[in-house]
N, C-alpha and C positions, 0 to 999 in steps of 0.2 A: 495419485491417491490409489491405496492401497486397498483392492477390492476384496481381499478377506478381513481386512481391518470392519469389523462391524459397527463398530462406534461411527468411525468415519463415514460407513456408508450411510448409517442412521440421520446422521446429521445433515449429508447430501442429500435426503430424501424430504428433511424436515423444510427446506430453505430453497431447493434449486427453483430458478423459474424458466428451466427450458423447457417443460412441458407446460404449453400452455391453458393446459384443463388444471391445475393444482392450483389452489389457494395456500402457499408457501406462508411459513412464520415470518413474519418481522424480525428484523435482531433483537428488538427490547425482546418480542415473547419468547424467541429461539432462548435466550441468555436464561432466560427467566424459569423456563424449562428444564435447562441444564443446572440452574442452581438448586430446584428441587430433586433432582434427581441423579445428577454427577454424572452419568454416562449413559447416550441416549438408548444404545444399544439395548437397555433392560426394557424398553418400551417397545420393541418388536414381538411382534405376535401378540399382543396384548389386547383385549377390548376396550372400547373408548371408557368402558365405566370403569376398568382397572387403570386405563392411563389416568382416569380423573382420579382417583381415588390414590394412588401413588404421586402425583405431581401437586394433587390440589388446585388444577386448572380445571376453569369452567365449561361445560358441556362442549359449547361453542368450541374453545378452544380443543377438547379431548377428543371430539369427532373429527376434526380438522389434524389432529395429528395421527390418527387412527387410520384415516384417508391417506395422507400423504406415506409413512411408513408400508402401505400396504401397495405402493407403484415400485416396486424394485424393477421388475422387469424392463419397464419404460425408462426408467432412468438407467439400469445398464445398456440399452440402447441407445442413450443419448451419451453415456459416456464413451462408449466404442466411436461413435460417430467424432466424437471430441480428437480423443486418440489418434484417430487414423489421418486427422489434420495436422497434426503434433500439437497438442492442444491438452492441458491436464487439470487437472483442479485438486486443492486442497481443502480440508477443514481443519478447524483445532486439534482436533483428535488424530493429525499424522504429523509423524515426526518431523517432516522439512515444512508443517507453516513453522513462521516465524514467531517465538513464544512471546517477541518484545511486543508485538502486536495486543496480546491481551494485557500482559504488565501495564503498557501505556493508557490504550484505548478503553482497559474495563470492557465494559457492556455495551460500548458502541464499536468493539473489534468486528469485522466481518466474517462471518460464520462459515464464508464459501470464498475461494479465491480461485480464479481462474488465471491459468499462466502459459507462457511457452519461452523457455530458456533455462537455465540453471538454477534450481531452486536454492541453492547455498547461497546464492547472493543475497536472499531476502536477508539472511542473518550476518550477513559480514560489515565490516566496520565502512562508514558511509557517510560523505556531505551531501546532503538536499540543497538545489541551488534552483530558487523560485524568483519570480515575478512577474511583472505585467506581460500583456500579449504586444501592448502598442508601445513601444519603446524605441528610444535613436542607440546612436551608435556607439557611445560612453555606458552606458547599460551594459551592453552586447560585448563591448570589450571587458568589462568587470565577468560577465558569468565565464566570456572565454578562458579570461588569468585563471577565475578561480576552478574552474574544471581540471584544467590543464596542470594546476599547481596539487591539484588531491588526485591525479595520477600520477603524477612525479614522486609523490612522496605516499603512493601505495594504496590511496583511499580509492574506496568506489564512489560512483557520482548517480545518486537518485534525482528525479525529478519528475513534474507531472506530462511531460509530452506534448504540451502545449505550445503554441506557437509562440515567438519572438524569447524572451530566457531561458523558458526550458528545453525547447528544440535545442536552441545553440549550447547550451552546455552539455545535454546529450550528446550532440556529433560531435563536438571537439571531442570527448573523452572518448568515445569508440574510433575518432580518428588517431587518437595518439594512443591505442592501445590500451585504452582502463577498461574497467569492470564498471558496466551500467546496470541500472534500475529503471526503467521507467512503468510510472503508475498511471493508469490512464483513466480518462474520462470518458473517454470516447472507444468506438468498434476496436477491439482488441484484434481481430481478423482484418481490419482495412491496414492498420499501422504494420501489421506484419508484412508487407506489400514492397514496405523499405526495401531495397535489396542493400543496404550498409548496415540495417537493422538483422536482418535474416542472416547476413555473412557474420556478424558478430555474435548470436545465437550460437548460430553452428559451432563457434568457434569457443563455445564455453564462456564468453565473455559479457553475454549479455542476459537479461530477462525482462520481458514485458508480462505485466498482470494487470486484472482488473477484479474488483468485486462485484461487479455486474455480468450479464449474460454477455459474452464473446464476442456477438455479433450486435448490440446495441450500440446506439450511437450517443452524443452528447447530450445531456444535460444539465439543468443548473445542480440538481441534486446528486446525479452521480460526482459532477465538479466536488460537491462539498463533502462526498463520504472519499473521494481520491486525496482531498486534500489532508485531512486525518491520517490517511496510511501515509503519506509521504514523510509525515512530521514523526510518526510512530516508529517508522522504520529506519529513519535518520538517528544517527547519531549527534547531530549536529545541522539545522535547517537554515542557509543562507540565504537569506532575504533581500534582493538585491533593490527592487523599486518597488512601492505601494502605492498605492489610492489613498487619499484620506477618507476611512470609514466607509470605503465602497469598492467594488470590484473583487474578484476570485482571490487575489492573492491577500488584498486586506483581511477578507474574511475568515482565509485560512490561518493565518497568521494571529489574527487577534483570538482566536476560538482554541490555538495552540496554546496562549499564554495564559489565555483565564483557565482553562479545563487543563494545564498541564500535561500537554502530551508530547511535549519533549523540547529541548532548547535550542532557542531560536536566536539567530545575531542576526543583526541588520547593517546593510552598507552606509557609511555616515561619508563618503567619500566623496569625488565627482560625480556626478549620474545618478545621485540617489534620489529617489521618489519622495514627493511631497508628503505621504506617509510614514516616512521610515521615523521620522522624530518621535510623533506619537508612540509609535510602537516601542521604542527607546523608552520610554516614559510610562509604557505600560508592562516593560521587565525584560524586553528584547534586550542582549548583548549588543551596543556600538561595536561597529568595525570601520577603521577608517586605512586598513593596510591591510591585505590580504593573508601577510603573514602572521596576523595577529587569528587568522582561524585556526590554524594548525597548534599554537599555544595554549588553546581552550583544551578543559577538561569535558569533552561533552556529556558522557553519562560519568557519573562522582566514581563507580564501581569500577569503570572498565580505566582509566587514564586518560594520556593524551591520545591524538589522532594516530601519531607516528607509534608510540607504544603499542596500541593496538593493533594494528596491521603487522609490527614484526610479529605478532602470536597467531595471525591466521594460515589457513593452511591451502588457500588458494591459489599461491603462487602472488601475492599480493607485497 
């Protein structure tokens, strides 16, 4: 985060949860304020009454905004501590914030992200590979093959870093020298302890990112927020296995299809999950041969995966 960017600093002050005494705005409250004012920097040094007048916020919200914006010194200290440990923060007012998050998620886009690694990977051509935690060897083989194929074709791999399909896909991409984005619903600090991940980050081939505090542990709410980000960042999300109307993988894919957070493809070959066929009925693209993945047009404005990869400047 650019400390000289007053808009980004104001956004950070409004939503960060690093300072326990604060009562930050929720995602919905934040975007409601932004819709009314455009640039949060315009609220700096304003009284609660002035904030209420220019945003139309209730007195209660205006008081909270005024209080949050007055904590600049404490926020600066928190950012210093983060940066000393190799972590960074970005808001939608930073150039490195992936624009596709706002485009795809709209007012569900996270106002604040913490990360370690190469931020340009958040905007790179990528295939998300997701699936259930408890899977058999067939499903894991599909995850490995999909990740390996993506690396060979110069496409980044995104996943949620959960046990099972997610971790196997990420580990395969890292081992084969690919570009990896891990979107976490668990502690960013804890995940950075993995030596292979740290090495890939130092090589500029990986990024770990979270929408919650870097030290916060896993929660169901964090997982649901994580799922949105995975689908929105990827050019295409490949669901290898999902349960029927239950579990995190199903919930993420179902929401992405209903709310159009991104293009969803579902494995229909050997090892497919019991919920896969139902996801296809809801609009997901069926895939029975992995090569079919890379012939799709993940985003109509971008072209196929291979066409996008040829345009990247990241060495993909």
